[in-house]
NUVEXNU-540708 format. One record per residue (C-alpha): x, z, y; residue number from 0. Coordinates in pm, whole numbers, m for minus. Layout:
X | Z | Y | NUM
...
END
This chain:
6123 | 10306 | 13984 | 0
6112 | 9925 | 14023 | 1
6339 | 9718 | 14238 | 2
6199 | 9442 | 14451 | 3
5972 | 9210 | 14252 | 4
6215 | 8918 | 14287 | 5
6493 | 9129 | 14135 | 6
6284 | 9274 | 13855 | 7
6096 | 8966 | 13742 | 8
6333 | 8679 | 13821 | 9
6339 | 8565 | 13457 | 10
6716 | 8544 | 13431 | 11
6863 | 8668 | 13106 | 12
7188 | 8848 | 13172 | 13
7414 | 9053 | 12947 | 14
7567 | 9339 | 13145 | 15
7892 | 9521 | 13079 | 16
7944 | 9894 | 13130 | 17
7981 | 9907 | 13511 | 18
7710 | 9654 | 13585 | 19
7943 | 9354 | 13567 | 20
7775 | 9045 | 13438 | 21
7935 | 8921 | 13116 | 22
7731 | 8607 | 13071 | 23
7405 | 8446 | 13168 | 24
7189 | 8276 | 12908 | 25
7213 | 7898 | 12910 | 26
6861 | 7773 | 12982 | 27
6693 | 7432 | 12996 | 28
6775 | 7350 | 13362 | 29
7145 | 7412 | 13303 | 30
7136 | 7207 | 12983 | 31
6967 | 6918 | 13165 | 32
7229 | 6924 | 13440 | 33
7514 | 6916 | 13187 | 34
7356 | 6630 | 12991 | 35
7296 | 6424 | 13305 | 36
7648 | 6496 | 13432 | 37
7819 | 6384 | 13112 | 38
7574 | 6097 | 13067 | 39
7667 | 5968 | 13411 | 40
8038 | 5978 | 13332 | 41
7981 | 5796 | 13003 | 42
7759 | 5528 | 13156 | 43
7949 | 5467 | 13480 | 44
8262 | 5302 | 13330 | 45
8049 | 5054 | 13133 | 46
7857 | 4957 | 13446 | 47
8178 | 4912 | 13647 | 48
8338 | 4697 | 13376 | 49
8027 | 4479 | 13347 | 50
8022 | 4431 | 13725 | 51
8391 | 4331 | 13731 | 52
8329 | 4080 | 13450 | 53
8044 | 3924 | 13648 | 54
8263 | 3904 | 13961 | 55
8541 | 3732 | 13765 | 56
8295 | 3480 | 13616 | 57
8160 | 3409 | 13964 | 58
8509 | 3360 | 14109 | 59
8600 | 3126 | 13823 | 60
8291 | 2913 | 13881 | 61
8350 | 2902 | 14258 | 62
8714 | 2795 | 14206 | 63
8599 | 2519 | 13968 | 64
8345 | 2394 | 14225 | 65
8607 | 2387 | 14504 | 66
8850 | 2185 | 14290 | 67
8583 | 1945 | 14168 | 68
8641 | 2038 | 13806 | 69
8336 | 2048 | 13577 | 70
8190 | 2395 | 13557 | 71
8278 | 2597 | 13250 | 72
7991 | 2662 | 13015 | 73
7802 | 2983 | 13082 | 74
7839 | 3202 | 12777 | 75
7512 | 3308 | 12616 | 76
7538 | 3679 | 12570 | 77
7401 | 3815 | 12244 | 78
7154 | 3531 | 12186 | 79
6912 | 3641 | 12459 | 80
6740 | 3301 | 12445 | 81
6593 | 3388 | 12104 | 82
6252 | 3556 | 12146 | 83
6307 | 3762 | 11829 | 84
6538 | 3988 | 12031 | 85
6224 | 4118 | 12205 | 86
6074 | 4207 | 11867 | 87
6385 | 4406 | 11777 | 88
6397 | 4582 | 12116 | 89
6025 | 4657 | 12100 | 90
6049 | 4809 | 11753 | 91
6354 | 5018 | 11850 | 92
6184 | 5156 | 12161 | 93
5851 | 5209 | 11984 | 94
5987 | 5400 | 11686 | 95
6239 | 5584 | 11904 | 96
5949 | 5707 | 12118 | 97
5742 | 5803 | 11814 | 98
6043 | 5990 | 11674 | 99
6088 | 6172 | 12007 | 100
5721 | 6273 | 12011 | 101
5737 | 6403 | 11653 | 102
6062 | 6592 | 11723 | 103
5934 | 6758 | 12040 | 104
5600 | 6843 | 11879 | 105
5779 | 7001 | 11583 | 106
6006 | 7190 | 11816 | 107
5712 | 7315 | 12023 | 108
5514 | 7424 | 11720 | 109
5803 | 7616 | 11563 | 110
5948 | 7794 | 11866 | 111
5738 | 8104 | 11914 | 112
5896 | 8389 | 12105 | 113
5759 | 8725 | 12214 | 114
5647 | 8759 | 12575 | 115
5931 | 8938 | 12759 | 116
5876 | 9294 | 12874 | 117
5936 | 9194 | 13236 | 118
5646 | 8946 | 13219 | 119
5419 | 9202 | 13053 | 120
5508 | 9462 | 13319 | 121
5444 | 9213 | 13599 | 122
5106 | 9120 | 13449 | 123
5025 | 9490 | 13404 | 124
5111 | 9556 | 13768 | 125
4881 | 9270 | 13875 | 126
4606 | 9395 | 13643 | 127
4636 | 9745 | 13787 | 128
4617 | 9605 | 14143 | 129
4308 | 9400 | 14046 | 130
4130 | 9715 | 13924 | 131
4203 | 9714 | 13552 | 132
4164 | 10034 | 13355 | 133
4464 | 10229 | 13222 | 134
4361 | 10135 | 12867 | 135
4375 | 9765 | 12957 | 136
4710 | 9810 | 13129 | 137
4857 | 9998 | 12829 | 138
4719 | 9736 | 12590 | 139
4883 | 9461 | 12794 | 140
5218 | 9642 | 12808 | 141
5218 | 9720 | 12433 | 142
5090 | 9381 | 12315 | 143
5306 | 9185 | 12070 | 144
5178 | 8850 | 12194 | 145
5395 | 8541 | 12142 | 146
5425 | 8224 | 12344 | 147
5576 | 7885 | 12286 | 148
5939 | 7847 | 12389 | 149
5890 | 7472 | 12437 | 150
5556 | 7358 | 12579 | 151
5357 | 7115 | 12363 | 152
5303 | 6891 | 12666 | 153
5675 | 6816 | 12674 | 154
5622 | 6587 | 12376 | 155
5432 | 6351 | 12606 | 156
5771 | 6240 | 12740 | 157
5789 | 6030 | 12424 | 158
5506 | 5813 | 12556 | 159
5749 | 5650 | 12799 | 160
5966 | 5480 | 12532 | 161
5649 | 5405 | 12331 | 162
5512 | 5222 | 12635 | 163
5837 | 5029 | 12682 | 164
5834 | 4934 | 12314 | 165
5475 | 4814 | 12335 | 166
5557 | 4608 | 12644 | 167
5843 | 4440 | 12456 | 168
5614 | 4371 | 12161 | 169
5344 | 4222 | 12386 | 170
5606 | 4007 | 12556 | 171
5735 | 3895 | 12215 | 172
5381 | 3799 | 12111 | 173
5340 | 3593 | 12429 | 174
5679 | 3423 | 12386 | 175
5603 | 3347 | 12023 | 176
5280 | 3169 | 12121 | 177
5469 | 2959 | 12381 | 178
5731 | 2844 | 12130 | 179
5476 | 2736 | 11867 | 180
END
């Protein structure tokens, strides 16, 4: 009747062709995360390499100037980092980005209801039967139309990380502002 439990209730969603050949497997969250991280790495890596090479060239230029006794070239100020208002801007961006992420994930979690799969209901019914449940309870569990959230509500707590970074920037800005007054 049933195959081994690991084969029956593995949770994979496959679409099978006529002779049992797998046509496709559903693209779930772990696969999506791997793809995003993979492409994110290849987008970020060239920028990091170019920034490193620029720093090496600036260092070599300064060392050559020191060896020749020439006055050192002025160090370029990148993007006005000496101005404490940059911390206000960064803090607000991180804070509202985190709040937006929390709202998005909460909305996603509250609107993604899906029925409990039959395989899960059968597994729970098998456990209930083994624990001494009555046939009426088992049938009720198998025939239930219960729904569950596709995205857990707790996932929205990830947004607290950028909120915390934003608050840290804002606290740092407040401290820098008091020092410059």
